[in-house]
N, CA, C and O atoms as CSV, one atom per row, in Angstrom:
chain,resi,resn,atom,element,x,y,z
A,1,MET,N,N,26.091,100.270,53.907
A,1,MET,CA,C,25.848,101.104,55.069
A,1,MET,C,C,25.678,102.550,54.641
A,1,MET,O,O,26.404,103.049,53.782
A,2,ASN,N,N,24.719,103.207,55.247
A,2,ASN,CA,C,24.561,104.623,54.929
A,2,ASN,C,C,25.481,105.454,55.835
A,2,ASN,O,O,26.151,104.917,56.717
A,3,ALA,N,N,25.502,106.766,55.602
A,3,ALA,CA,C,26.413,107.666,56.331
A,3,ALA,C,C,26.152,107.631,57.833
A,3,ALA,O,O,27.094,107.693,58.622
A,4,PHE,N,N,24.879,107.532,58.241
A,4,PHE,CA,C,24.552,107.501,59.667
A,4,PHE,C,C,25.190,106.290,60.347
A,4,PHE,O,O,25.756,106.414,61.433
A,5,HIS,N,N,25.100,105.115,59.707
A,5,HIS,CA,C,25.680,103.907,60.284
A,5,HIS,C,C,27.197,104.029,60.415
A,5,HIS,O,O,27.767,103.574,61.407
A,6,TRP,N,N,27.860,104.638,59.427
A,6,TRP,CA,C,29.309,104.824,59.493
A,6,TRP,C,C,29.693,105.752,60.645
A,6,TRP,O,O,30.651,105.488,61.371
A,7,ILE,N,N,28.941,106.834,60.803
A,7,ILE,CA,C,29.235,107.783,61.894
A,7,ILE,C,C,29.014,107.109,63.244
A,7,ILE,O,O,29.828,107.253,64.156
A,8,PHE,N,N,27.907,106.371,63.368
A,8,PHE,CA,C,27.611,105.673,64.615
A,8,PHE,C,C,28.695,104.648,64.937
A,8,PHE,O,O,29.144,104.564,66.080
A,9,ALA,N,N,29.117,103.874,63.949
A,9,ALA,CA,C,30.141,102.845,64.149
A,9,ALA,C,C,31.478,103.476,64.530
A,9,ALA,O,O,32.184,102.967,65.401
A,10,ALA,N,N,31.821,104.579,63.879
A,10,ALA,CA,C,33.077,105.267,64.194
A,10,ALA,C,C,33.041,105.823,65.614
A,10,ALA,O,O,34.039,105.747,66.331
A,11,GLY,N,N,31.901,106.381,66.030
A,11,GLY,CA,C,31.766,106.911,67.391
A,11,GLY,C,C,31.859,105.821,68.435
A,11,GLY,O,O,32.519,105.999,69.459
A,12,ALA,N,N,31.202,104.681,68.191
A,12,ALA,CA,C,31.255,103.561,69.125
A,12,ALA,C,C,32.678,103.031,69.250
A,12,ALA,O,O,33.115,102.691,70.349
A,13,LEU,N,N,33.402,102.958,68.144
A,13,LEU,CA,C,34.777,102.503,68.172
A,13,LEU,C,C,35.658,103.471,68.957
A,13,LEU,O,O,36.530,103.036,69.710
A,14,ALA,N,N,35.448,104.755,68.795
A,14,ALA,CA,C,36.237,105.754,69.524
A,14,ALA,C,C,36.004,105.650,71.017
A,14,ALA,O,O,36.957,105.733,71.792
A,15,VAL,N,N,34.757,105.469,71.443
A,15,VAL,CA,C,34.456,105.332,72.874
A,15,VAL,C,C,35.072,104.058,73.429
A,15,VAL,O,O,35.662,104.080,74.509
A,16,ALA,N,N,34.949,102.971,72.725
A,16,ALA,CA,C,35.507,101.697,73.178
A,16,ALA,C,C,37.024,101.775,73.280
A,16,ALA,O,O,37.614,101.199,74.194
A,17,SER,N,N,37.651,102.472,72.364
A,17,SER,CA,C,39.105,102.612,72.390
A,17,SER,C,C,39.562,103.511,73.525
A,17,SER,O,O,40.634,103.283,74.085
A,18,ALA,N,N,38.787,104.522,73.881
A,18,ALA,CA,C,39.190,105.484,74.907
A,18,ALA,C,C,39.009,104.945,76.309
A,18,ALA,O,O,39.734,105.373,77.207
A,19,THR,N,N,38.082,104.030,76.549
A,19,THR,CA,C,37.793,103.545,77.891
A,19,THR,C,C,39.000,102.906,78.565
A,19,THR,O,O,39.278,103.260,79.710
A,20,PRO,N,N,39.749,101.977,77.928
A,20,PRO,CA,C,40.916,101.416,78.588
A,20,PRO,C,C,41.975,102.466,78.886
A,20,PRO,O,O,42.648,102.378,79.913
A,21,ALA,N,N,42.137,103.443,78.030
A,21,ALA,CA,C,43.133,104.488,78.266
A,21,ALA,C,C,42.759,105.304,79.487
A,21,ALA,O,O,43.632,105.657,80.279
A,22,LEU,N,N,41.470,105.615,79.661
A,22,LEU,CA,C,41.034,106.364,80.829
A,22,LEU,C,C,41.301,105.564,82.084
A,22,LEU,O,O,41.825,106.110,83.055
A,23,ALA,N,N,40.956,104.280,82.097
A,23,ALA,CA,C,41.188,103.434,83.263
A,23,ALA,C,C,42.679,103.293,83.547
A,23,ALA,O,O,43.076,103.206,84.709
A,24,ALA,N,N,43.499,103.270,82.523
A,24,ALA,CA,C,44.936,103.133,82.714
A,24,ALA,C,C,45.528,104.354,83.404
A,24,ALA,O,O,46.545,104.234,84.087
A,25,ASN,N,N,44.920,105.524,83.243
A,25,ASN,CA,C,45.421,106.738,83.879
A,25,ASN,C,C,44.856,106.955,85.275
A,25,ASN,O,O,45.266,107.892,85.960
A,26,CYS,N,N,43.929,106.116,85.711
A,26,CYS,CA,C,43.314,106.256,87.027
A,26,CYS,C,C,44.125,105.513,88.080
A,26,CYS,O,O,44.775,104.509,87.789
A,27,HIS,N,N,44.076,106.025,89.311
A,27,HIS,CA,C,44.683,105.315,90.434
A,27,HIS,C,C,43.810,104.123,90.781
A,27,HIS,O,O,42.622,104.106,90.459
A,28,THR,N,N,44.390,103.122,91.439
A,28,THR,CA,C,43.650,101.930,91.834
A,28,THR,C,C,43.755,101.716,93.339
A,28,THR,O,O,44.536,102.386,94.015
A,29,ASP,N,N,42.967,100.782,93.858
A,29,ASP,CA,C,42.877,100.543,95.288
A,29,ASP,C,C,44.231,100.200,95.902
A,29,ASP,O,O,44.961,99.339,95.412
A,30,LEU,N,N,44.542,100.906,96.997
A,30,LEU,CA,C,45.758,100.749,97.786
A,30,LEU,C,C,47.036,101.080,97.022
A,30,LEU,O,O,48.131,100.696,97.433
A,31,GLU,N,N,46.891,101.793,95.912
A,31,GLU,CA,C,48.063,102.274,95.178
A,31,GLU,C,C,48.757,103.347,96.016
A,31,GLU,O,O,48.099,104.204,96.606
A,32,HIS,N,N,50.079,103.295,96.065
A,32,HIS,CA,C,50.850,104.320,96.768
A,32,HIS,C,C,50.898,105.560,95.877
A,32,HIS,O,O,51.353,105.498,94.735
A,33,VAL,N,N,50.426,106.683,96.411
A,33,VAL,CA,C,50.330,107.905,95.614
A,33,VAL,C,C,51.013,109.065,96.331
A,33,VAL,O,O,51.278,109.015,97.532
A,34,ARG,N,N,51.287,110.101,95.561
A,34,ARG,CA,C,51.827,111.362,96.084
A,34,ARG,C,C,50.867,112.451,95.630
A,34,ARG,O,O,50.689,112.671,94.432
A,35,LEU,N,N,50.233,113.152,96.615
A,35,LEU,CA,C,49.221,114.159,96.323
A,35,LEU,C,C,49.563,115.466,97.015
A,35,LEU,O,O,50.111,115.465,98.117
A,36,SER,N,N,49.239,116.586,96.369
A,36,SER,CA,C,49.476,117.908,96.945
A,36,SER,C,C,48.174,118.676,97.052
A,36,SER,O,O,47.271,118.521,96.230
A,37,GLY,N,N,48.091,119.516,98.089
A,37,GLY,CA,C,46.913,120.347,98.263
A,37,GLY,C,C,46.903,121.007,99.630
A,37,GLY,O,O,47.895,120.972,100.359
A,38,ASN,N,N,45.770,121.611,99.969
A,38,ASN,CA,C,45.602,122.298,101.242
A,38,ASN,C,C,44.831,121.422,102.215
A,38,ASN,O,O,43.816,120.824,101.858
A,39,VAL,N,N,45.324,121.351,103.451
A,39,VAL,CA,C,44.652,120.588,104.497
A,39,VAL,C,C,43.536,121.447,105.086
A,39,VAL,O,O,43.748,122.606,105.443
A,40,VAL,N,N,42.332,120.851,105.181
A,40,VAL,CA,C,41.150,121.550,105.682
A,40,VAL,C,C,40.493,120.674,106.752
A,40,VAL,O,O,40.392,119.458,106.587
A,41,ALA,N,N,40.047,121.292,107.844
A,41,ALA,CA,C,39.357,120.564,108.913
A,41,ALA,C,C,37.884,120.390,108.559
A,41,ALA,O,O,37.255,121.311,108.037
A,42,ARG,N,N,37.336,119.215,108.842
A,42,ARG,CA,C,35.921,118.901,108.634
A,42,ARG,C,C,35.397,118.194,109.872
A,42,ARG,O,O,36.178,117.667,110.663
A,43,THR,N,N,34.071,118.178,110.047
A,43,THR,CA,C,33.461,117.493,111.179
A,43,THR,C,C,32.310,116.621,110.695
A,43,THR,O,O,31.428,117.080,109.969
A,44,LEU,N,N,32.333,115.360,111.106
A,44,LEU,CA,C,31.193,114.473,110.870
A,44,LEU,C,C,30.112,114.847,111.872
A,44,LEU,O,O,30.417,115.157,113.024
A,45,SER,N,N,28.848,114.821,111.445
A,45,SER,CA,C,27.779,115.249,112.342
A,45,SER,C,C,27.384,114.172,113.352
A,45,SER,O,O,27.051,114.501,114.490
A,46,SER,N,N,27.410,112.914,112.970
A,46,SER,CA,C,26.975,111.877,113.900
A,46,SER,C,C,27.813,110.627,113.714
A,46,SER,O,O,27.712,109.978,112.672
A,47,PRO,N,N,28.620,110.275,114.667
A,47,PRO,CA,C,28.938,111.041,115.869
A,47,PRO,C,C,29.843,112.209,115.510
A,47,PRO,O,O,30.547,112.158,114.502
A,48,PRO,N,N,29.832,113.266,116.327
A,48,PRO,CA,C,30.678,114.417,115.997
A,48,PRO,C,C,32.167,114.092,116.135
A,48,PRO,O,O,32.684,113.916,117.238
A,49,VAL,N,N,32.834,114.017,114.989
A,49,VAL,CA,C,34.252,113.687,114.943
A,49,VAL,C,C,34.915,114.635,113.958
A,49,VAL,O,O,34.431,114.819,112.841
A,50,SER,N,N,36.020,115.234,114.372
A,50,SER,CA,C,36.781,116.101,113.476
A,50,SER,C,C,37.814,115.274,112.724
A,50,SER,O,O,38.407,114.345,113.274
A,51,TYR,N,N,38.015,115.618,111.484
A,51,TYR,CA,C,39.007,114.941,110.668
A,51,TYR,C,C,39.542,115.930,109.644
A,51,TYR,O,O,39.020,117.036,109.506
A,52,ALA,N,N,40.577,115.529,108.933
A,52,ALA,CA,C,41.206,116.407,107.942
A,52,ALA,C,C,40.982,115.871,106.538
A,52,ALA,O,O,40.947,114.662,106.313
A,53,ILE,N,N,40.831,116.794,105.605
A,53,ILE,CA,C,40.793,116.431,104.191
A,53,ILE,C,C,41.905,117.177,103.471
A,53,ILE,O,O,42.408,118.190,103.958
A,54,LEU,N,N,42.273,116.675,102.335
A,54,LEU,CA,C,43.235,117.338,101.470
A,54,LEU,C,C,42.478,117.830,100.251
A,54,LEU,O,O,41.991,117.028,99.454
A,55,LYS,N,N,42.375,119.158,100.098
A,55,LYS,CA,C,41.781,119.742,98.888
A,55,LYS,C,C,42.886,119.749,97.845
A,55,LYS,O,O,43.844,120.517,97.944
A,56,LEU,N,N,42.746,118.894,96.852
A,56,LEU,CA,C,43.818,118.631,95.892
A,56,LEU,C,C,44.082,119.804,94.956
A,56,LEU,O,O,43.168,120.531,94.570
A,57,ASP,N,N,45.356,119.970,94.599
A,57,ASP,CA,C,45.731,120.984,93.610
A,57,ASP,C,C,45.110,120.660,92.254
A,57,ASP,O,O,44.700,121.560,91.522
A,58,GLU,N,N,45.044,119.375,91.926
A,58,GLU,CA,C,44.466,118.914,90.661
A,58,GLU,C,C,43.578,117.710,90.937
A,58,GLU,O,O,43.951,116.850,91.734
A,59,PRO,N,N,42.420,117.625,90.305
A,59,PRO,CA,C,41.544,116.464,90.505
A,59,PRO,C,C,42.233,115.166,90.085
A,59,PRO,O,O,43.112,115.166,89.223
A,60,ILE,N,N,41.823,114.070,90.703
A,60,ILE,CA,C,42.379,112.767,90.344
A,60,ILE,C,C,41.256,111.814,89.938
A,60,ILE,O,O,40.084,112.047,90.231
A,61,CYS,N,N,41.636,110.757,89.269
A,61,CYS,CA,C,40.719,109.711,88.838
A,61,CYS,C,C,41.071,108.442,89.611
A,61,CYS,O,O,42.242,108.176,89.884
A,62,TYR,N,N,40.053,107.668,89.960
A,62,TYR,CA,C,40.247,106.447,90.742
A,62,TYR,C,C,39.363,105.351,90.152
A,62,TYR,O,O,38.191,105.588,89.856
A,63,HIS,N,N,39.916,104.165,89.982
A,63,HIS,CA,C,39.169,103.036,89.421
A,63,HIS,C,C,39.174,101.889,90.424
A,63,HIS,O,O,40.234,101.464,90.885
A,64,ASP,N,N,37.987,101.390,90.760
A,64,ASP,CA,C,37.853,100.269,91.687
A,64,ASP,C,C,36.778,99.337,91.151
A,64,ASP,O,O,35.636,99.755,90.956
A,65,ARG,N,N,37.125,98.095,90.914
A,65,ARG,CA,C,36.163,97.159,90.331
A,65,ARG,C,C,35.039,96.810,91.287
A,65,ARG,O,O,33.960,96.426,90.835
A,66,ASP,N,N,35.252,96.931,92.610
A,66,ASP,CA,C,34.217,96.588,93.582
A,66,ASP,C,C,33.308,97.758,93.944
A,66,ASP,O,O,32.101,97.577,94.104
A,67,PHE,N,N,33.880,98.964,94.074
A,67,PHE,CA,C,33.108,100.101,94.559
A,67,PHE,C,C,32.858,101.170,93.513
A,67,PHE,O,O,32.247,102.198,93.809
A,68,GLY,N,N,33.316,100.943,92.308
A,68,GLY,CA,C,33.045,101.885,91.228
A,68,GLY,C,C,34.156,102.893,91.028
A,68,GLY,O,O,35.143,102.923,91.763
A,69,ASP,N,N,33.969,103.708,90.023
A,69,ASP,CA,C,34.970,104.697,89.649
A,69,ASP,C,C,34.631,106.054,90.243
A,69,ASP,O,O,33.464,106.406,90.416
A,70,VAL,N,N,35.662,106.793,90.545
A,70,VAL,CA,C,35.520,108.175,90.989
A,70,VAL,C,C,36.353,108.998,90.028
A,70,VAL,O,O,37.580,108.892,90.011
A,71,SER,N,N,35.690,109.816,89.228
A,71,SER,CA,C,36.441,110.624,88.287
A,71,SER,C,C,36.422,112.075,88.737
A,71,SER,O,O,35.409,112.581,89.220
A,72,ARG,N,N,37.528,112.711,88.575
A,72,ARG,CA,C,37.659,114.135,88.877
A,72,ARG,C,C,37.416,114.453,90.351
A,72,ARG,O,O,36.761,115.447,90.664
A,73,SER,N,N,37.930,113.634,91.251
A,73,SER,CA,C,37.798,113.892,92.682
A,73,SER,C,C,38.744,115.018,93.078
A,73,SER,O,O,39.918,115.007,92.706
A,74,SER,N,N,38.236,115.984,93.829
A,74,SER,CA,C,39.073,117.122,94.223
A,74,SER,C,C,39.391,117.130,95.715
A,74,SER,O,O,40.109,118.013,96.186
A,75,THR,N,N,38.866,116.155,96.470
A,75,THR,CA,C,39.180,116.050,97.901
A,75,THR,C,C,39.436,114.601,98.278
A,75,THR,O,O,38.865,113.679,97.695
A,76,VAL,N,N,40.309,114.418,99.267
A,76,VAL,CA,C,40.637,113.102,99.799
A,76,VAL,C,C,40.663,113.236,101.319
A,76,VAL,O,O,41.324,114.129,101.849
A,77,ALA,N,N,39.949,112.356,102.026
A,77,ALA,CA,C,39.995,112.359,103.491
A,77,ALA,C,C,41.311,111.726,103.942
A,77,ALA,O,O,41.796,110.782,103.317
A,78,LEU,N,N,41.888,112.247,105.028
A,78,LEU,CA,C,43.161,111.747,105.535
A,78,LEU,C,C,42.913,110.856,106.743
A,78,LEU,O,O,42.352,111.304,107.743
A,79,LEU,N,N,43.331,109.595,106.654
A,79,LEU,CA,C,43.213,108.647,107.761
A,79,LEU,C,C,44.600,108.425,108.328
A,79,LEU,O,O,45.400,107.698,107.740
A,80,PRO,N,N,44.899,109.044,109.469
A,80,PRO,CA,C,46.271,109.037,109.977
A,80,PRO,C,C,46.700,107.696,110.541
A,80,PRO,O,O,45.879,106.854,110.906
A,81,ALA,N,N,48.020,107.523,110.599
A,81,ALA,CA,C,48.619,106.378,111.271
A,81,ALA,C,C,48.575,106.624,112.775
A,81,ALA,O,O,48.429,107.763,113.216
A,82,ALA,N,N,48.698,105.576,113.545
A,82,ALA,CA,C,48.709,105.724,115.002
A,82,ALA,C,C,49.992,106.401,115.480
A,82,ALA,O,O,49.998,107.050,116.527
A,83,THR,N,N,51.061,106.256,114.731
A,83,THR,CA,C,52.339,106.885,115.085
A,83,THR,C,C,52.912,107.540,113.839
A,83,THR,O,O,52.392,107.365,112.737
A,84,GLY,N,N,53.981,108.289,114.023
A,84,GLY,CA,C,54.633,108.896,112.873
A,84,GLY,C,C,54.390,110.393,112.809
A,84,GLY,O,O,53.645,110.952,113.613
A,85,LEU,N,N,55.024,111.024,111.851
A,85,LEU,CA,C,55.013,112.471,111.732
A,85,LEU,C,C,53.623,113.031,111.503
A,85,LEU,O,O,53.309,114.108,112.009
A,86,LEU,N,N,52.790,112.339,110.763
A,86,LEU,CA,C,51.483,112.897,110.416
A,86,LEU,C,C,50.357,112.157,111.144
A,86,LEU,O,O,49.316,111.869,110.552
A,87,ARG,N,N,50.568,111.847,112.435
A,87,ARG,CA,C,49.497,111.180,113.187
A,87,ARG,C,C,48.390,112.152,113.565
A,87,ARG,O,O,47.313,111.737,113.993
A,88,ALA,N,N,48.653,113.454,113.407
A,88,ALA,CA,C,47.653,114.481,113.708
A,88,ALA,C,C,47.527,115.425,112.516
A,88,ALA,O,O,47.986,116.565,112.589
A,89,PRO,N,N,46.904,114.968,111.406
A,89,PRO,CA,C,46.832,115.814,110.209
A,89,PRO,C,C,46.060,117.111,110.423
A,89,PRO,O,O,46.257,118.066,109.672
A,90,LEU,N,N,45.176,117.172,111.437
A,90,LEU,CA,C,44.451,118.420,111.705
A,90,LEU,C,C,45.399,119.549,112.101
A,90,LEU,O,O,45.073,120.723,111.925
A,91,SER,N,N,46.563,119.203,112.631
A,91,SER,CA,C,47.526,120.244,113.009
A,91,SER,C,C,48.086,120.962,111.783
A,91,SER,O,O,48.711,122.014,111.916
A,92,PHE,N,N,47.869,120.408,110.593
A,92,PHE,CA,C,48.331,121.031,109.356
A,92,PHE,C,C,47.218,121.806,108.646
A,92,PHE,O,O,47.405,122.263,107.518
A,93,ALA,N,N,46.059,121.956,109.300
A,93,ALA,CA,C,44.935,122.672,108.689
A,93,ALA,C,C,45.366,124.065,108.255
A,93,ALA,O,O,46.027,124.788,109.000
A,94,GLY,N,N,44.977,124.429,107.033
A,94,GLY,CA,C,45.323,125.732,106.480
A,94,GLY,C,C,46.662,125.762,105.774
A,94,GLY,O,O,47.048,126.803,105.242
A,95,GLN,N,N,47.385,124.649,105.753
A,95,GLN,CA,C,48.701,124.610,105.124
A,95,GLN,C,C,48.661,123.801,103.831
A,95,GLN,O,O,47.862,122.878,103.676
A,96,HIS,N,N,49.540,124.172,102.916
A,96,HIS,CA,C,49.707,123.425,101.676
A,96,HIS,C,C,50.792,122.380,101.919
A,96,HIS,O,O,51.889,122.705,102.374
A,97,VAL,N,N,50.473,121.110,101.610
A,97,VAL,CA,C,51.413,120.015,101.843
A,97,VAL,C,C,51.429,119.071,100.647
A,97,VAL,O,O,50.527,119.081,99.810
A,98,THR,N,N,52.472,118.261,100.591
A,98,THR,CA,C,52.544,117.144,99.661
A,98,THR,C,C,52.637,115.894,100.514
A,98,THR,O,O,53.527,115.769,101.355
A,99,LEU,N,N,51.704,114.958,100.290
A,99,LEU,CA,C,51.612,113.758,101.101
A,99,LEU,C,C,51.754,112.511,100.248
A,99,LEU,O,O,51.430,112.508,99.060
A,100,GLU,N,N,52.248,111.447,100.880
A,100,GLU,CA,C,52.296,110.136,100.256
A,100,GLU,C,C,51.526,109.177,101.141
A,100,GLU,O,O,51.553,109.290,102.366
A,101,GLY,N,N,50.840,108.233,100.516
A,101,GLY,CA,C,50.093,107.236,101.260
A,101,GLY,C,C,49.381,106.305,100.304
A,101,GLY,O,O,49.566,106.381,99.089
A,102,SER,N,N,48.562,105.422,100.863
A,102,SER,CA,C,47.795,104.471,100.059
A,102,SER,C,C,46.390,105.009,99.846
A,102,SER,O,O,45.726,105.424,100.795
A,103,LEU,N,N,45.944,105.001,98.605
A,103,LEU,CA,C,44.634,105.520,98.231
A,103,LEU,C,C,43.619,104.382,98.228
A,103,LEU,O,O,43.881,103.306,97.690
A,104,THR,N,N,42.459,104.629,98.835
A,104,THR,CA,C,41.401,103.630,98.839
A,104,THR,C,C,40.040,104.311,98.791
A,104,THR,O,O,39.937,105.529,98.936
A,105,HIS,N,N,39.005,103.518,98.588
A,105,HIS,CA,C,37.637,104.019,98.474
A,105,HIS,C,C,36.931,103.877,99.819
A,105,HIS,O,O,37.154,102.898,100.532
A,106,ARG,N,N,36.087,104.838,100.172
A,106,ARG,CA,C,35.266,104.753,101.384
A,106,ARG,C,C,34.318,103.569,101.219
A,106,ARG,O,O,33.711,103.389,100.164
A,107,ILE,N,N,34.197,102.749,102.297
A,107,ILE,CA,C,33.340,101.567,102.165
A,107,ILE,C,C,32.210,101.515,103.196
A,107,ILE,O,O,31.296,100.703,103.051
A,108,THR,N,N,32.247,102.357,104.226
A,108,THR,CA,C,31.173,102.341,105.214
A,108,THR,C,C,30.644,103.751,105.443
A,108,THR,O,O,31.326,104.734,105.154
A,109,SER,N,N,29.440,103.840,105.956
A,109,SER,CA,C,28.816,105.154,106.156
A,109,SER,C,C,29.384,105.914,107.350
A,109,SER,O,O,29.153,107.117,107.467
A,110,ASN,N,N,30.123,105.246,108.242
A,110,ASN,CA,C,30.688,105.966,109.383
A,110,ASN,C,C,32.093,106.493,109.094
A,110,ASN,O,O,32.789,106.942,110.004
A,111,GLN,N,N,32.504,106.439,107.837
A,111,GLN,CA,C,33.767,107.039,107.422
A,111,GLN,C,C,33.485,108.442,106.897
A,111,GLN,O,O,32.326,108.797,106.684
A,112,PRO,N,N,34.528,109.244,106.686
A,112,PRO,CA,C,34.318,110.604,106.150
A,112,PRO,C,C,33.496,110.598,104.867
A,112,PRO,O,O,33.434,109.596,104.154
A,113,ASP,N,N,32.865,111.742,104.587
A,113,ASP,CA,C,31.975,111.873,103.426
A,113,ASP,C,C,32.696,111.766,102.080
A,113,ASP,O,O,32.069,111.436,101.074
A,114,GLN,N,N,33.974,112.035,102.049
A,114,GLN,CA,C,34.706,111.972,100.784
A,114,GLN,C,C,34.741,110.529,100.296
A,114,GLN,O,O,34.855,109.600,101.096
A,115,ASP,N,N,34.642,110.343,98.979
A,115,ASP,CA,C,34.673,108.996,98.415
A,115,ASP,C,C,36.037,108.344,98.547
A,115,ASP,O,O,36.138,107.125,98.683
A,116,LEU,N,N,37.098,109.163,98.505
A,116,LEU,CA,C,38.451,108.619,98.545
A,116,LEU,C,C,39.134,108.933,99.872
A,116,LEU,O,O,38.926,109.993,100.461
A,117,LEU,N,N,39.960,107.980,100.332
A,117,LEU,CA,C,40.687,108.113,101.589
A,117,LEU,C,C,42.169,107.911,101.317
A,117,LEU,O,O,42.549,107.026,100.549
A,118,LEU,N,N,43.003,108.726,101.941
A,118,LEU,CA,C,44.446,108.535,101.889
A,118,LEU,C,C,44.848,107.944,103.228
A,118,LEU,O,O,44.781,108.618,104.256
A,119,VAL,N,N,45.268,106.675,103.215
A,119,VAL,CA,C,45.552,105.928,104.430
A,119,VAL,C,C,47.001,106.131,104.848
A,119,VAL,O,O,47.917,106.035,104.031
A,120,GLU,N,N,47.197,106.416,106.143
A,120,GLU,CA,C,48.511,106.629,106.749
A,120,GLU,C,C,49.374,107.603,105.942
A,120,GLU,O,O,50.482,107.265,105.524
A,121,PRO,N,N,48.852,108.812,105.729
A,121,PRO,CA,C,49.634,109.793,104.945
A,121,PRO,C,C,50.897,110.227,105.673
A,121,PRO,O,O,50.921,110.356,106.897
A,122,GLN,N,N,51.928,110.443,104.899
A,122,GLN,CA,C,53.211,110.945,105.420
A,122,GLN,C,C,53.610,112.155,104.596
A,122,GLN,O,O,53.347,112.213,103.395
A,123,LEU,N,N,54.248,113.126,105.248
A,123,LEU,CA,C,54.733,114.301,104.517
A,123,LEU,C,C,55.795,113.869,103.515
A,123,LEU,O,O,56.710,113.110,103.835
A,124,SER,N,N,55.648,114.371,102.300
A,124,SER,CA,C,56.577,114.038,101.237
A,124,SER,C,C,57.550,115.183,100.981
A,124,SER,O,O,58.657,114.964,100.488
A,125,ALA,N,N,57.141,116.388,101.311
A,125,ALA,CA,C,57.972,117.568,101.093
A,125,ALA,C,C,57.819,118.467,102.304
A,125,ALA,O,O,56.805,118.389,102.998
A,126,PRO,N,N,58.793,119.315,102.575
A,126,PRO,CA,C,58.685,120.202,103.730
A,126,PRO,C,C,57.468,121.119,103.627
A,126,PRO,O,O,57.054,121.516,102.538
A,127,VAL,N,N,56.920,121.434,104.771
A,127,VAL,CA,C,55.795,122.377,104.822
A,127,VAL,C,C,56.304,123.763,104.481
A,127,VAL,O,O,57.317,124.203,105.025
A,128,VAL,N,N,55.608,124.463,103.580
A,128,VAL,CA,C,55.984,125.815,103.197
A,128,VAL,C,C,55.129,126.798,103.984
A,128,VAL,O,O,53.901,126.750,103.914
A,129,TYR,N,N,55.760,127.673,104.717
A,129,TYR,CA,C,55.020,128.651,105.531
A,129,TYR,C,C,54.889,129.962,104.793
A,129,TYR,O,O,54.298,130.907,105.315
């Protein structure tokens, strides 16, 4: 083998070795997560519906075998529970919060534009004013 083949083989081995490690650090579908960031109000244009997103303090990685991977996502749409403390996440717009909930991927076009959704989020830490 010449030097080019050795470099190519070493590079291919490094990429193959790194892929499982990257997937291992990613969140998966319906995993219970704890995320922090600022709540921001958004509006879908058709039909006009207001909803809340969480602009994350740090980007996250998400792995889903059916809907693909989302790497370095910096926003998550909040899908509230029908009852509970955070049934109206828009009331927290402009505030920094830490939330817990189940992370999933958007699957239909009538859901928020963000690829990732935090289902039934609950406050994990007190709101700081």
